[in-house]
Phi, psi and omega in degrees: 000136177223140177282340172068000181222152173300128185265011176301137179065017179293136175265308178247129178237124179246123186230115171058036182290134178216149175202147177228153177235108187066234179267001183267125174272101186283321178222135185229111167055052182262134177217147174189176178221160179227133180257160178304137177075007183259144174255111179248125180252140172253125180231168179157162180294167175304136181084008182285342180107010185297309182292324177299317178296316176304316182294328176289318181296321186268009171086007178281320173248146173265126182298149172285333178203159177104183188214142172239131179232139176243115183053039177087353181264132179290118180242016185304122177075004180291138183294155185304323183294328176285323177297324178299320179293333180273355175111018177250127179232155187216146166251166184240158180301318175265130184305137178246045184264144172276098190297326185272352177271162178288163177300317179297316181298322176298318180293324179296324179306314179294318183291327182297337181295336176257004180244046181288148178208180180299136181299319182297324179297321178289321181297321185259007176061039182292161182307322180297324178292318180294324177295317178297320179297319178295317179297320180297317179294317179298316179296320180295320178295323177295321178295318179297322177296322181296325182260007176079027182240016183299326181287345181258011187306320184273353182286152172291133185302323182296347180272353183282158172292164182298318179297322178294323177296323176297318179292325176296320179295323176294320178301316181295321177295326179289344178299340178277359185051057186288156169270333176221137182242123179261120184245117181260101180052061183295339181258003182299130179081000182268149174279180186298319180294315180296322178297319178297322178297318179291322173309307184297321180296314180299317179297321180294317179297316179297322181294340178277358178104355178282131176284143180239127170245122194235133166251125184204143178263345180283100187293326178296318177297313181302312182293332183282321190251347188280142167274329185210144182231135175247128184249127178248149172209126182051041175080000181244149173281121181255345180191159168201157180156189177286165185306317182297317181294314182296319183294341180262355185287121182302323181294323179292315180301316181293322185279327192209306193291310183055225182289346180299329180298315179293322180294321182296332182254358184280000000 
């Protein structure tokens, strides 16, 4: 296993991750790194192990072998709630939105995770609890403005378009003030206009210094916004590099990209 890149200033380091389910080796000896403000995309055909790898990094699965480090600290197998406190936030392929709640209330849910306080203060509505609630609402409104949903704050979340719901989920993940944001197919199901909106949002978040680790099937999007790409096939890393290098790699073309590489650059 090789990380293949200089690890200076690395925020997330993945080293030799492997996991099996029964007799199936789902991920085998995968390693790479992500730096602050960098957009790293993981691609590969269906069944390549992308989501399984994501689940190991984000604490849903415990690896059978290997190590994950965040800012030099070993976080291998650490549960998601502890990873959130350390600065890792994640969205999921299937929307995790409270459809019957307002857009603002959904954003507040994410922000409240960093506004914890004494339970008794909340039970009795003490001034400290009310102050936290005000801060959470103010912070949530700022997040909605950041993702372009401030005008929809009072709307029921279920009334939003699919692309807007994707942006709302990103807003909620940003409520944790993450150092690294893991995005699982953020453009899945979106039309071209919605995908461009998410493109711009991801680029803006990265420009603020937040590292982005992305799983995505939209190759045009991946080639457009990524600084670095990691390619998986049958649970193994077969290539990595910048978009131009990856799109020309024969193994990548054979495994996944095919003519999409030419279209993305055409």
